[in-house]
NUKEKOL-311601 format. One line per field, with one value per residue: z negated, x negated, y of N, C-alpha, C in turn; residue number from 1. Coordinates in steps of 0.05 Angstrom, whole numbers, plus 5000, padded with zeros to 4 digits. Example, Ala and Ser with C-alpha at 12.3 -4.5 7.8 and 13.67 -1.06 7.14 Angstrom:
% residues 2
npz [4844;4858]
npx [4736;4743]
npy [4886;4955]
capz [4844;4857]
capx [4754;4727]
capy [4910;4979]
cpz [4844;4843]
cpx [4736;4742]
cpy [4934;5001]
voro [1;2]
END
This chain:
% residues 70
npz [5002;5012;5015;5065;5104;5139;5180;5145;5177;5205;5149;5128;5164;5164;5103;5107;5147;5120;5072;5102;5117;5064;5041;5003;5012;5034;5046;5080;5121;5123;5148;5206;5221;5226;5261;5315;5317;5331;5380;5414;5420;5448;5498;5539;5514;5491;5442;5408;5430;5396;5341;5330;5353;5310;5264;5274;5258;5214;5196;5196;5212;5278;5308;5317;5267;5250;5241;5204;5189;5159]
npx [4980;4990;4979;5011;4995;5032;5066;5095;5142;5158;5162;5213;5240;5249;5267;5319;5351;5343;5384;5426;5431;5428;5374;5318;5260;5210;5241;5271;5221;5192;5231;5233;5184;5186;5217;5193;5145;5173;5190;5152;5125;5153;5175;5220;5271;5329;5349;5384;5392;5339;5354;5405;5370;5342;5379;5400;5352;5354;5384;5435;5502;5511;5558;5617;5664;5729;5784;5838;5910;5933]
npy [4979;5047;5115;5161;5216;5263;5316;5374;5389;5339;5300;5333;5314;5258;5252;5293;5252;5198;5213;5217;5161;5135;5118;5110;5166;5141;5094;5103;5119;5077;5049;5075;5069;5009;4999;5032;5003;4950;4972;4983;4937;4913;4939;4932;4923;4943;4992;4970;4919;4892;4907;4876;4812;4831;4836;4767;4743;4750;4721;4746;4761;4792;4809;4842;4854;4831;4872;4873;4883;4897]
capz [4998;5009;5027;5092;5117;5160;5175;5129;5186;5201;5117;5136;5175;5146;5079;5115;5162;5085;5056;5114;5112;5046;5030;5005;5038;5035;5055;5110;5137;5125;5179;5225;5218;5240;5288;5327;5319;5355;5408;5431;5413;5482;5520;5560;5502;5483;5405;5395;5430;5373;5320;5335;5350;5275;5250;5273;5256;5184;5180;5190;5241;5295;5318;5314;5243;5262;5235;5199;5205;5134]
capx [4997;4982;4987;5004;4993;5055;5071;5115;5160;5155;5170;5240;5271;5262;5283;5340;5359;5347;5405;5454;5424;5436;5356;5299;5248;5198;5249;5270;5201;5196;5251;5227;5165;5185;5228;5177;5131;5177;5208;5124;5125;5175;5200;5245;5289;5344;5347;5407;5379;5314;5367;5420;5352;5324;5397;5401;5333;5352;5415;5456;5516;5509;5586;5638;5682;5761;5801;5861;5932;5945]
capy [5004;5075;5139;5162;5245;5270;5338;5383;5378;5303;5297;5341;5299;5253;5270;5294;5223;5188;5220;5207;5127;5122;5111;5126;5174;5114;5067;5115;5131;5044;5034;5083;5056;4976;4998;5043;4986;4935;4981;4989;4907;4902;4961;4927;4921;4971;4998;4956;4892;4903;4910;4845;4807;4827;4816;4744;4728;4751;4704;4770;4756;4822;4804;4862;4840;4831;4879;4860;4904;4896]
cpz [5007;5020;5074;5105;5140;5157;5159;5150;5192;5168;5124;5139;5165;5122;5087;5128;5127;5069;5069;5116;5091;5028;5020;5018;5034;5046;5077;5137;5148;5153;5205;5236;5242;5266;5313;5340;5346;5374;5422;5429;5448;5482;5529;5545;5483;5446;5399;5394;5405;5357;5325;5338;5319;5251;5247;5261;5232;5173;5176;5224;5258;5310;5300;5292;5251;5236;5226;5196;5180;5116]
cpx [4982;4993;4996;5007;5015;5056;5088;5141;5189;5181;5204;5246;5267;5268;5306;5356;5354;5374;5429;5457;5420;5403;5334;5288;5225;5218;5252;5249;5185;5198;5235;5198;5152;5196;5209;5159;5138;5184;5181;5123;5146;5190;5204;5263;5301;5338;5368;5398;5355;5345;5390;5380;5329;5341;5398;5381;5330;5380;5438;5470;5516;5536;5593;5650;5709;5766;5828;5889;5944;5948]
cpy [5023;5086;5148;5196;5238;5304;5351;5378;5347;5299;5305;5334;5274;5247;5277;5273;5204;5197;5216;5160;5114;5106;5131;5149;5160;5096;5086;5122;5094;5036;5043;5070;5024;4983;5014;5013;4954;4945;4981;4957;4901;4928;4953;4931;4936;4972;4966;4921;4887;4893;4878;4822;4799;4821;4781;4723;4731;4730;4724;4764;4787;4821;4823;4842;4853;4854;4880;4885;4902;4923]
voro [1;2;3;4;5;6;7;8;9;10;11;12;13;14;15;16;17;18;19;20;21;22;23;24;25;26;27;28;29;30;31;32;33;34;35;36;37;38;39;40;41;42;43;44;45;46;47;48;49;50;51;52;53;54;55;56;57;58;59;60;61;62;63;64;65;66;67;68;69;70]
END
């Protein structure tokens, strides 16, 4: 574990995004880093395809949930 030095503008964007995503600032930065790494590893895939693949690998069903009329 280490310290990553980023500029103030990027840090502000991470802070704002973390509030929307209900993540800590560190968790948001880690998420963006991981997604960026996955995108660079396979640039032919869309973000949605990458997320579906990662969710499937984690054992999470990526299909839409059915909504009841109750």
